[in-house]
VEXDO-619429 format. One record per atom (N, C-alpha, C, O, CB): y, x, z. Coordinates in steps of 0.1 Angstrom, whole numbers, plus 5000, padded with zeros to 4 digits. Atoms other than C-alpha are relative to their C-alpha. Last residue first. Glycine has a CB too. Layout:
YXZ...
//
This chain:
498749945001514052325041500650055013501750115014501049904993500149864998510352275047501450074999501550195002499150064988500149974986510851905054499950155002500050205013498849935006498850044993512251845019499950045015500950095021500249855000498949925004509552045001501349975008502050065013500349984985500249874995506751875020501250094997501650175006498750064994499850014985508151535013499850145006500650185015499149905006498650014998508351624976500449995015501350055019500649884992499449875003504751734976501550005002502050105008499650054986500349914989503651414993500650144998501150205008498550005002499150034989505451204967499850095012500750135018499849865004500950034989503751364937500949995013501550085017499050125002501049894998506451344911499149975012499449865018500750145002499849934987508051004904499050125000497850104997499849915012500149855002508150914867500250085013500850185013500950054989500249964986507650544870499650145000498450185000498849915006498750014993509250494836499850035015500850085022500649864999499349865000506050624821501350005007501850105011500250044985500349934988504550294834500550154999500650215010498650005003499050044990506350114805499850085013500750115021500049855003498849925003504150314781501149975010501950055014500449964986500249864996501050174798501250094997501650175005498850064992499949994985502449824796499850145005500450195014499049905006498650014996503149864759500250015015501150075020500649874995499449875002499549994754501550005004502150105009499950044985500449914989498149684771500750144998501150205008498550025000499250044988500249464747499650095012500550135020499749855004498649975001498949644717500849975012501750055016500649934988499849864997495349644728501550044999501950135006499250094991499049945008495449264729500350145004500950175014501449925002500350015014492349084740501050064991500850064979499949854997501249925002492649214776499649994985498950084980498949965009499649865000496249074777498850094996498950184988500550045014499349985012494948724766500550154999500550214989501349914999500949995011492348734793500750024987500150094978499249874999500949884999494748824820499150014988499050124982499149995013499249895004497248564809499250135000499350224992501350015009499950005014494548294811500850124995500550184984500749874996501349965006493748394846500150004985499550104979498949915005500149864997497448374856498650064994498650164988500050035015499249935010497748034839499950155002499850234992501549965002500550025014494847894859500850084990500250144981499949864996501249935001496148054892499449984986499050084980499049955011501250095002499647924887498850084998498750174989500349914988500450074988502448134903498849914999498249875009501249925005499850145002502448374873499649935013498649965019499249954988500450094989502648754872500149854995500849834985500750035013499650145001503049044848499549925011498749975019499549944986500850114994503049414851500549874997501749854993499950025016501449944998504349744836499149905006497949935008500150125010500950045010507549584821498550065001497850064991500550054987500049895010510049774842499049974989498850054980499650135007498749975005510949454861500050114989500950114980501050045011499850105011507349344865501450034993501550014981500049865005500949965011506849674884500149894989499949934977498650015005499749875005509949634907499150034987499650074977499750115010498850005008509649264912500350134993500850144982501249955008500350085012506049284924501250004990501150024978499649865003500949915009506849564948499749934987499849994976498750025008499249895006509749354961499250094991499750144981500850075011499250065011507549044965500850114994501050114981500849895005500749985013505149264985500749944988500549984977498649955001499649875006507649295014499450024986499950094978499750115009499449904991507148925021500450124993501050114982499050035011498649985002504848764994500650105011500050215012500749865001499450014987501348695008501650014999502249985009499550105010500950054990499148644978500749975013500449875020498850105002499149994989501648674949499249945012499449825016501349924998500150134994498948744923500850015013500650105021498549965003499950024985499949034902499849865004500349774997501450055004499750144999498649154868500149975015499150005022499049914992500350084988498749534863500449854998501349824990500750055012499350125001498549794835499549905011498449905015499849934987500950115001496950124847500949875000501549845010499050005011499550075012499150434841499149884997498749854985500050094987501049995010497050624866500449934987499649924978498749945005500249865003500050694888498950024990498950124983499550075013498949955008501050334884499750154997500050194986501349985007500250045014497650224897501050054991500750094980500049855000501249935004498050434929499749964985499450054977498749975008499649865003501550304933498850084995499050174986500650075012499350005013500349944930500550144996500550174984501249905000500950035011497750004957500750004986500150054977499449875002500849885003500150184980499149974988499050054979499150035012499349885004502849914980499250124996499550184985500950045010499849924989500649604980500650144996500350194985498750035008499149885002501249394949500350075013501450095018501349964994498750034993498249164951500850125000500350235000499749945014499949964986495749254924501249945006502149895000500150155001499550124995494449214888500050015016499050035022499249874996500250014985494149554873500649875005501949865004500650135007498950084994493649594835499649985015498449975019500149864993499050035010491649824813501249925005502349935000499449934987499450135003489649954842501050014988501750104986500749955012500850075010487350264843500649874995500249814985498749965007500249935013489850494858499349924990499549934978499350145003498750005007490850234884499950074987500450034976501150055008499950145006487150194894501349994992501349924982500049905012500950015011486950574898500049864994500049854981498550035005499549925011490050584919499149994988499649984977500250155005499050085007488750304941500650074988500950014978501149955009499749945013485750524950500949914992500749894980498750044993499349884997485450454988500550064986501450154987499250105007500249895010484550094981500850125003502150115005500249954986499049904998484149815007499750124991498550174992500150045015499450014987482149534992501150115002501950124993498950025011500149874992481449514955500649975013501649905014500750114992499450024986480649204934499850125008498650165010499549875006500549904990480049284897500849985013502050005014500250154994499150004987480549004872499350085010498250065014500149855004498749945003479149074837501049985011502150025010500549934987500149855002475449024846501450074997501550194998499050034989499149965011476048674859500150154999500650225008501549945003500750005013472948554878501050044988500650044977499649854997501249925001474048664912499450004987498750104983499049965011500049945014477548514907498850094999498850184991501350084998499550095010477548254936499850064986499549994976501549975002500950115002475448454960500349924988499549884980499949925013501249945004477448774956498949894997498249904987499550105010499949975014480648574958498750064994498350024983501250094997499850125007479848424992500050024984499349954977501349935004501250075000478448745006500149874992499149844985499649965015501049935008481448944995498749925000498149914989499750145006499650025015483948695008498950064991498550004982501350054997500350145002482248685043500249974985499549904978500849915009501550025002482149065043499749864996498849844989499350055012500350144998485949095039498549974996498249934985501049924990500650034987486349465045499649865002499149825013500850055011499549924988487049545009499249975012498049965012501549975002499750094989486049254985500550085012501050015022498849935003500149924988486349464953500449915012501549875012500950134999499350064989485549234923499850095012498750105017499649865003500549954987484449404891501049955010502249965009500050164999499050014989484849194859499350075012498250035016500349855002500750004987483149264825501150005011502250065009499150135001499249974989484549154791499150005013498349915015501149905002499749864999482949164757500850045011501550145011500650044987501249924999481248824759500250155001499350225005499149974989500649965013484448644767498850095001498750165012501150074991500349855001484948494802499450034986498449984982499150045011499749965014486448144798499750154997500450204989501449964997500150125008485147964830500250044985499749974976501049905004501350015005484548314845499849874991498849864984499050005011500349895010488248384848498649984994498449994981500050145007499350025013489048054864499750104990499650074978501550005003500650125007486248094890500749974987500149944977500249885010501349965006487248454897499449874993498849884982499050065010499749915012490848354904498750034992498750024980500750135004499550095010489748064927500350084987500150034976501349935004501050105004487548284948500549924988499849904978499649915012501049935008490048574949499049904994498649914983499350115007500950105007492848354961499050064991498950024979500949904993499550065012494348614985499049914994497949894999500450104990499350124998492748855010500449934987500149984976501350025009500650105009490049115005500649865002500049765004498549995003500550124992491149315035499449894992498949804998501249955008501249974993491449645016499449895008498249895012500250125009499849924988493949494992498650035007497649975004500949935010498850044992493449214968500150075013499950015024500049845002500049954986491049354942501349965006502449975001499950155001499450104991490049244907499950045014498850065019499449864998500249974986489349514881500849905008502049895007500450155003499050054991488949394845499750035015498649995019500249844998500350014985486849604822501249955007502350015007499550135005498849984991486749574784499649985014498649915017501149904995499450124994483249604769501450055006501550165010499149945011499450085010481849854744500949895005501649824998498949944990498849935006481250114770500749924990501849954987499650144995500249995015478949874789501350064994502450004995499749864994499450115008479449944826499750034985499650144981501549995003501150075007477050174846500649874993499949774992498849965009500250134994479750274870499049914993498849804997501449935001500449984986479550634860499749885007498949875017501050095007501449965000479550524823499550035014498450005018499850134992500950125002482650324829498650045000497749975005500449934986500150074987484350634844499149874998498449845008501549955004500849924990483450854814499949925013498849915019500650135003501450015004484650584790499150075010498150025013499850064986500550134997488050554808498549984997497749925004500749894992499750095011488750924809499349865003498449865011499450064987500949995011488551074843500549924989501449834991498549975004501050105003491151124870499150044988499250144982500649874999501049955010494151304883499049904997499149795003499450145005499149935009497251174901499150074989499650114979500950105007499350105008495050914918501050064990501450004981500749905009501050065010492551174930500749904992500149864981498849955008500149935012495451364946499149944989499449954977499650155002500949895000496051104972499950064986500149994976498649965006501350045003499150884970499150124999499650234995499849914988501149915001502550954985498749934997498349835004499950085013500950034990505250694976498850104999498250114988499549865000501250075004508050844955499049985012499150055022499350074988501149915002510351114968498949934992498050004987499550055013500950075009513850954969498950114997499150214991500749964987500449915011515651105000498949924991497949874997499450135005501150045009517450895025499850104989500850164984500449864994501349944995519351035056498949974990497750014992499649945013499849854997522850985042498750075004498650195003501050015012500049925012521750655026500250155003499750234995501149954991501449995005520950505060499950094988499050184987499449864996500749924990524350585075498550024995498050134996500049945014499749865002526050455044499350095009498950205005501650025002499349944988524250125046500250154998499350224993499149985013498649955004523549985011500750065012501950105011500849894995500049915011519749945015501450074997501450184992499549934987499249884996519949805050500250094988500650204990499350075011498950034991518849435044500950135002502150115002499549965014500350024985516649485015501250015008502350035003499050115004499350124994516749604979499750005015499050095020499549874993500750094991515849954967500949885004502149895005499650085013499450145002517050114935499349905010498749815005499949954986498650004996516550484942500649874999501849855004500750094991499150005012512750484942501549995005501749975017499749894990500750005012509850524966500850014987500450064977499149884999500050125007511950634996499250014987499050114981501449954997500649975013511550905023499749874992499049784997498850095000500750125006513850835052499650044986500450074978500949875000500250035015514751155070499349874998498349845004499350124993499249905008516051265104500049964986501049984979499550145003500849885003514850945122500950094991501950054986498649974994499249885000516750655137499250135000498850185010501050005013500949895001514950335128500850134998501250164987499049984988500249954986517050045139499150125001498750165012499549885008498749974994518449975104499950055015500950105020500949885000499549875005515050005089501350045007501550155010500249994985500349894991513749725111500550134996500750225004498550015003499450024987513449465084499650105010498450145011499749865005500550124993512149625052500849985013501550075018498550035003499649964986514149845029499649895009500449795010501550045001499050074994512249774997500450065013499650145018499749855002498849985008509749914973501249915005501849844997499749974985499750115008507049944999501350024993502150104997500049865008501250025009505350235016500249874992499249824987498849995009500150155005508550375031498849994991498650074982501349964994500350015014507950725047499849854997498949785002498650074997500750135003509750775080499749994985500650024977500849885005499850065014510751125092499249875000498249855006499550104989500650135001511251325124500349944986501349964980500649915011499550075012511851695129499349865000498149865003499850084987500950025011511051815164500849934989501749864991498849915005499649925011513051965193499049994988498350094985500150155004500849885001512451675217500450084987501050024978498549964999500249935013514851405227499150135002499150205012501450044995500249864996514351205259499750094988498550114985498850015011500249994986515450845257499950145005500550185015498749925004498850054993516950825222499950035015500850065022500249854997498949905002514251055208501349955006502150045010500250024985500349874993511450845223501250094999501650155009498750064994499850034986512950515211499850135008500550155018499149895005498650014997513250655176500349975014501350035020500549884991499449865000509650775177501549995002502150075010499750074987500449944987508550425187500650145001501150185012498550005001499150064989510650275159499650065013500550085022499849855000498749945001508950515134501049945011501850025016500649974986500049874996505550415146501450075000501850145009499050094992500250014985506250045143500050145005500650175016498749935003498750034993507750105108499850005015500750055022500649874995499950144997504550265094501349985009501650075017498749955008500350085012503950595076500049855003499649774995498750044994500550134998505650805103499849934987500749924979501049925009499850085012506051185100499349865003498249865007499450074987500650134998506551395132500349914987501549894984500549925013499550105010507351765129499149875002497949885004499850054985498549985002507252045155500549904989501749904987500350144995499550055013503851965170501550034999502350015009499749854998499149905006502552185198500549964987500750044978499250134998500549965013499751945206500850104993500350164983499949884992501349944999500551925243499450054987498750154987499049905007499949884993504151855237498750085001498650204999500649985014499249915008503651595210500150145007500050245000501449954997500849965011500851425229500750104991500150204986499649884992501049914995502951415261499150064988498850184988499149945010499349884997505851255242499050115005499050235001501049985011499749945012503550995227500650145003500350244996500849924991501349945005502050905261500350084987499650184984499049904998500449904990505550855275498850074995498750194995499849945013499249875002506850675243499550115010499650235006501449975002500849895005504050415243500750135000500150234996499549974987501049974991505650155265499150124996498550185004499149875002499549904990508750175244498950045010499050155016501249955007500149865006506750005216500550105010499950225010500850014987501549975001506349685238499950154995499150225001499349914991500549984986510049675248498650045000498250135007500249875008499549864996510949735211499550025014499250145018501550014999500849905007508749435202500450145004499650225005500249974985501449994994510249215230499250114992498450184999499349874999500950115005513849285217498650025006498350135011499950004985500150114990516249495238499049894996498849805004501349955003500049964986517349725210499949885009500749795007501250095003498849934995516649565176499850045015498849995021501249914998500349864998513249485160501250085005501250205004499550064987501449994995513249105161499750145004498950175013499049944990500049964986517049125156498750015007498650065018500849905008500849874998516549125118500050045015499550155018500550114992499649984986517648755115499250125005498350115012499749875009498750084998517648675077500550035014501750025016499749854998498949965009515148945069501349945003502350005003499649974985499649874996513048875100501150064991502050134995498850095000499150014988513048505091500550135005501650155009499149935012498750055004511748585056501049985012502250015011499949864993499249895006509048805070501449954996502450024998499250054988499649904990507848535094500950114994501850165000498850065007499050064992507748265067500650105010501850125011499649875007498950015009505648485043501349955008502450005006499749914988499549865002503348575072501250004991502250064994498950094993499449964987502948205081500650144999501750165004499049995011498850075000502248115044500850045013502050055013499849854999499049925008499648395042501449935001502449995000499650014986498750074998497648225071501150084992502250114998500450005015500150144997493948295064501449935002501449805000499249985012501250075006493448635049500249855001499949784991498850045007500149975014496848805055498949924993499149874982499750154998498950075007497348625088499950034985500149934977501350055005500250155000493948735101501049934992500749834985499949955015501050045009494449095090499749854999499549804988498750085004499549985014497749125107499049964990499349894980500450154999499150115003496348965139500650014986500749914979501250005010500850135003493349195139501049894996500749824987499349975013500849985013495549505135499249884997499249834985499150135001499050025011497949375162499350024987499749954977501150115002499550145001495049315186501049984988500949894981500749965013501050095006493349645179500549864998500149804988498750005009500249965014496549845185499049914993499249864982499650154999498850055007497349655217499850034985500149944976501350065005500250145001493849725230501149944992500949844984499949945014500950035011494150095221499849854999499649804987498650065003501450014995497250115242499149974989499549904979500049885011499750114992500950185236498749975008498749975020500549884992499349944988499950525224500549895009500849925020501150094994500949974990497350345202500650075012500150075023498950104995500150104990500150195183499050035011499149975022499649874993498950014992500850515165499949905011500349925023501349984992499650145000497350565152501249995010501050005022498849905004500350084988497050935148500549864997501449844990500750075012499650145002496751175118499649925012498549935017499349944987500950104994496751545125500549864998501749844998499950035016499550144997498251805102498949925007497749935005500449934987501050094994497852185098500649865004501849865009499450065013499550064988500352345074499049905006498749805000501449924997500349924988498752595050500649945013500750015023500550134999498949904998500252455018499950085013500850165017501449935000500149915012496952285009501150115001500950224996500249924987501149904996497152145045499750094988499350204990498849935004499449914990500551975036498950115004499250235005500449935013499149915006499151815004500550115010500650235007501249934995500749925011496051665019500950104994500550224992499549904989500849904994497851555051499450094989499450214991499049945009499149904994500451365031499350125006499650245003501049945010499449935011497851195010501050115005501050214999500849904991501049915006495851105041500650084989500350204987498849924996500049894990499050945057499050114995499250234996499549955014498849925002499550735026500050125009500350235005501249915003500149925012495950625028501250084997501050204992499749904988501049894997496350535065499850084987499750204988498749955005499349904992499450325056499250125003499650235004500549935013499049935008497550145028500850115008501050225003501049914995500349865002494450065048501150084993501050204993498750004991500449975014495649745063499850154998500250235007501149954991499850145006497449705097499850024985500850034977501549955003501150065006495850015112500249864995499249784995498850005010500250134993499050205119498849934992498849944980501249915001500350115009500050565110499849875008500349865020498850024991500350124992501650845129499949884990500949854984501149985010499650115008501451185111499549875008498449855011499350014986500750124996501551485134500549894991501749874990500149975015499450135002502651815119499049895005497849915005500149984985501150104998502152175129500649864999501749845005499350035014501249934995504052495120498949905002497749944999500350075013500950084993506952375099498850085004498250164996499649884991
//
């Protein structure tokens, strides 16, 4: 490899974070990498609209997102040849081809399905002498995988569900690498050091509550249930991400509670994870992998389901996380876990089963062959 372009997508921060992890590792090995928004090659306006629509559904219409994903699983033709989505993505192949040629790239890595499908369309229409790869960022083969024709599919684990998981053609191109996360999540500080940096009481347990970079899900109801029975030796940090309305609402509501910390968009999520005894979150693929790398026990709220249900099933299946469909029961389970060092230790030990090496390093090794 001489030069790599990584095509991401601005539907949530996870795909961009995965792209950053890959760039970090590749550039350490002397391979220059550029990260680009794949949908911007269709048009910047299309990219902004799809990113806005995705964020809006996650925050305000999770049921619609859940329904749409289920329909796509049962009828995956939404992303097949001749579909409106493929027609739209094909509009970007000319500009993408020019960018690859002008930039001198010999490798294309996609961290979002839309980008991978665009690359597939480009290579079918007018092939270029480049290696192509798609990095799965969830613990499933999502709808569209069967129409994604790239040289390599990099997977988080060997036991994936989904529509195309058992396809012989797919398996021939699949390599288990783990999901790439940035180096700061494979390393870290001790819990007491991290708590001190965040000005938390070292004698207290710490619950980290975060539902993705968009601040979606039932955070308001979860926090209400938690604070109703909050023990005196527990502090809660709530990361609202880009959801400024949520941050303002919670900051006003809990301004007098010294053990509830309301945070907006945070660049130091690794530090917050290092300080936490338990992580209450929606099961987004990147976020749960970052927590798994830190051996941080998790409690999942099924905020949007869809592909995230498979992430939830994977980590609850190995005993590293728990969940409950009832918000009051979920809050109660969090508090009981935090009161039991033995149960938390069992969950940390279960995370030893997630023994994937650094995903970005494995991807580098595979593409260097």
